[in-house]
One Martini backbone bead per residue (centre of mass of N, CA, C, O) as a GRO file, in nm:
protein
  150
    1HIS     BB    1  -0.805   0.160  -0.897
    2ILE     BB    2  -1.170   0.192  -0.852
    3THR     BB    3  -1.416  -0.038  -0.758
    4PRO     BB    4  -1.673  -0.206  -0.611
    5GLU     BB    5  -1.492  -0.487  -0.629
    6LYS     BB    6  -1.200  -0.336  -0.680
    7PHE     BB    7  -0.853  -0.310  -0.659
    8TYR     BB    8  -0.609  -0.134  -0.865
    9VAL     BB    9  -0.252  -0.181  -0.908
   10GLU     BB   10  -0.040   0.020  -1.100
   11ALA     BB   11   0.236   0.027  -1.261
   12CYS     BB   12   0.476   0.294  -1.369
   13ASP     BB   13   0.646   0.138  -1.538
   14ASP     BB   14   0.798   0.087  -1.814
   15GLY     BB   15   0.620  -0.181  -1.964
   16ALA     BB   16   0.415  -0.236  -1.754
   17ASP     BB   17   0.128  -0.477  -1.721
   18ASP     BB   18   0.089  -0.519  -1.433
   19VAL     BB   19  -0.183  -0.596  -1.196
   20LEU     BB   20  -0.313  -0.541  -0.885
   21ALA     BB   21  -0.573  -0.743  -0.745
   22ILE     BB   22  -0.835  -0.648  -0.507
   23ASP     BB   23  -1.076  -0.802  -0.341
   24ARG     BB   24  -1.344  -0.657  -0.153
   25VAL     BB   25  -1.468  -0.936  -0.048
   26SER     BB   26  -1.234  -1.174  -0.031
   27THR     BB   27  -0.926  -1.041  -0.039
   28GLU     BB   28  -0.806  -1.124  -0.293
   29VAL     BB   29  -0.483  -1.164  -0.451
   30THR     BB   30  -0.393  -1.061  -0.784
   31LEU     BB   31  -0.268  -1.103  -1.115
   32THR     BB   32  -0.287  -0.876  -1.384
   33VAL     BB   33  -0.402  -0.666  -1.646
   34LYS     BB   34  -0.480  -0.363  -1.780
   35LYS     BB   35  -0.730  -0.463  -1.956
   36ASP     BB   36  -0.897  -0.548  -1.679
   37VAL     BB   37  -0.956  -0.257  -1.636
   38PRO     BB   38  -1.211  -0.070  -1.595
   39PRO     BB   39  -1.317   0.232  -1.731
   40SER     BB   40  -1.497   0.305  -1.461
   41ALA     BB   41  -1.264   0.354  -1.297
   42VAL     BB   42  -1.120   0.506  -1.037
   43THR     BB   43  -0.848   0.736  -1.067
   44ARG     BB   44  -0.535   0.734  -0.871
   45PRO     BB   45  -0.257   0.827  -0.710
   46VAL     BB   46   0.008   0.612  -0.594
   47TYR     BB   47   0.321   0.512  -0.406
   48GLY     BB   48   0.186   0.290  -0.214
   49ILE     BB   49   0.171   0.010   0.012
   50LEU     BB   50   0.140  -0.040   0.349
   51GLY     BB   51  -0.149  -0.195   0.389
   52THR     BB   52  -0.351  -0.382   0.614
   53ILE     BB   53  -0.667  -0.356   0.808
   54ARG     BB   54  -0.865  -0.469   1.083
   55LEU     BB   55  -1.181  -0.365   1.164
   56VAL     BB   56  -1.500  -0.346   1.249
   57ALA     BB   57  -1.593  -0.290   0.936
   58GLY     BB   58  -1.315  -0.409   0.831
   59THR     BB   59  -1.122  -0.381   0.565
   60TYR     BB   60  -0.815  -0.194   0.499
   61LEU     BB   61  -0.643   0.025   0.278
   62ILE     BB   62  -0.305   0.145   0.278
   63VAL     BB   63  -0.198   0.445   0.119
   64ILE     BB   64   0.026   0.633  -0.064
   65THR     BB   65  -0.015   0.993  -0.163
   66LYS     BB   66   0.261   1.106  -0.043
   67LYS     BB   67   0.594   1.237  -0.123
   68LYS     BB   68   0.951   1.269  -0.015
   69LYS     BB   69   1.262   1.348  -0.085
   70VAL     BB   70   1.554   1.273   0.146
   71GLY     BB   71   1.750   1.084  -0.037
   72GLU     BB   72   2.057   0.881  -0.065
   73ILE     BB   73   2.169   0.537  -0.146
   74PHE     BB   74   2.366   0.456  -0.377
   75SER     BB   75   2.155   0.607  -0.584
   76HIS     BB   76   1.907   0.564  -0.396
   77ALA     BB   77   1.598   0.649  -0.338
   78ILE     BB   78   1.456   0.828  -0.058
   79TRP     BB   79   1.140   0.811   0.103
   80LYS     BB   80   0.871   1.005   0.237
   81ALA     BB   81   0.580   0.950   0.387
   82THR     BB   82   0.312   1.212   0.408
   83ASP     BB   83   0.052   1.052   0.291
   84PHE     BB   84  -0.276   0.902   0.346
   85ASP     BB   85  -0.504   0.630   0.275
   86ILE     BB   86  -0.821   0.490   0.391
   87LEU     BB   87  -0.959   0.199   0.243
   88SER     BB   88  -1.252   0.050   0.204
   89TYR     BB   89  -1.388  -0.254   0.120
   90LYS     BB   90  -1.645  -0.146   0.193
   91LYS     BB   91  -1.943   0.014   0.065
   92THR     BB   92  -2.075  -0.010   0.358
   93MET     BB   93  -2.223   0.059   0.706
   94LEU     BB   94  -2.509  -0.093   0.754
   95HIS     BB   95  -2.393  -0.347   0.936
   96LEU     BB   96  -2.380  -0.141   1.169
   97THR     BB   97  -2.385  -0.024   1.465
   98ASP     BB   98  -2.354   0.251   1.651
   99ILE     BB   99  -2.120   0.143   1.821
  100GLN     BB  100  -1.947   0.038   1.585
  101LEU     BB  101  -1.919   0.308   1.443
  102GLN     BB  102  -1.773   0.451   1.675
  103ASP     BB  103  -1.536   0.256   1.703
  104ASN     BB  104  -1.433   0.285   1.413
  105LYS     BB  105  -1.381   0.590   1.429
  106VAL     BB  106  -1.167   0.571   1.651
  107PHE     BB  107  -0.968   0.383   1.500
  108LEU     BB  108  -0.925   0.573   1.257
  109SER     BB  109  -0.811   0.804   1.426
  110MET     BB  110  -0.569   0.649   1.538
  111LEU     BB  111  -0.445   0.577   1.265
  112SER     BB  112  -0.410   0.866   1.163
  113HIS     BB  113  -0.216   0.949   1.386
  114VAL     BB  114   0.011   0.749   1.326
  115LEU     BB  115   0.048   0.847   1.023
  116SER     BB  116   0.132   1.152   1.117
  117VAL     BB  117   0.388   1.040   1.202
  118ASP     BB  118   0.702   1.043   1.177
  119GLY     BB  119   0.876   0.762   0.983
  120PHE     BB  120   0.800   0.691   0.674
  121TYR     BB  121   1.004   0.483   0.478
  122PHE     BB  122   1.122   0.445   0.126
  123SER     BB  123   1.218   0.207  -0.138
  124THR     BB  124   1.224   0.073  -0.475
  125THR     BB  125   1.568  -0.014  -0.482
  126TYR     BB  126   1.612  -0.040  -0.162
  127ASP     BB  127   1.709  -0.203   0.140
  128LEU     BB  128   1.574  -0.087   0.453
  129THR     BB  129   1.551  -0.365   0.639
  130HIS     BB  130   1.867  -0.359   0.623
  131THR     BB  131   2.172  -0.341   0.701
  132LEU     BB  132   2.473  -0.288   0.567
  133GLN     BB  133   2.613  -0.520   0.717
  134ARG     BB  134   2.414  -0.741   0.636
  135LEU     BB  135   2.435  -0.706   0.327
  136ALA     BB  136   2.748  -0.773   0.321
  137ASN     BB  137   2.674  -1.083   0.458
  138THR     BB  138   2.540  -1.190   0.211
  139SER     BB  139   2.437  -1.369  -0.033
  140PRO     BB  140   2.409  -1.371  -0.370
  141GLU     BB  141   2.118  -1.477  -0.369
  142PHE     BB  142   2.002  -1.250  -0.195
  143GLN     BB  143   2.089  -1.010  -0.380
  144GLU     BB  144   1.905  -1.124  -0.630
  145MET     BB  145   1.667  -1.063  -0.487
  146SER     BB  146   1.389  -0.925  -0.444
  147LEU     BB  147   1.238  -0.719  -0.227
  148LEU     BB  148   0.991  -0.904  -0.190
  149GLU     BB  149   1.149  -1.173  -0.124
  150ARG     BB  150   1.298  -1.053   0.136
   0.00000   0.00000   0.00000
């Protein structure tokens, strides 16, 4: 969900009430609940957050907008991110000079090119950041940690 003040990322899991709120001015990230999302928010589906990047115009949020299932590892779905959106935290570019606008446009073009290259994979239930050998040699405590905590 997008409002002029915040981005709200809502989990699509059944029963999940938590919503990640990202303040577009302070860039503060907090956890809130669905009822806090304003009804006026523009809603669109995303499949994940790739991250944030700071360019000349300010901070941008990179989200995955399309995915394709490419396989499974131990019954865990592996997805290929196939399309992305680059969302500006700033509501306007009026604070930039013409040179800054041009530089920002070039950087956004470069970022779009990198994102168009094959090779962005993810899983919501399996740790793709560690090799199978490393996962086999980790402690039970590590295995019990969520993917975010790892």
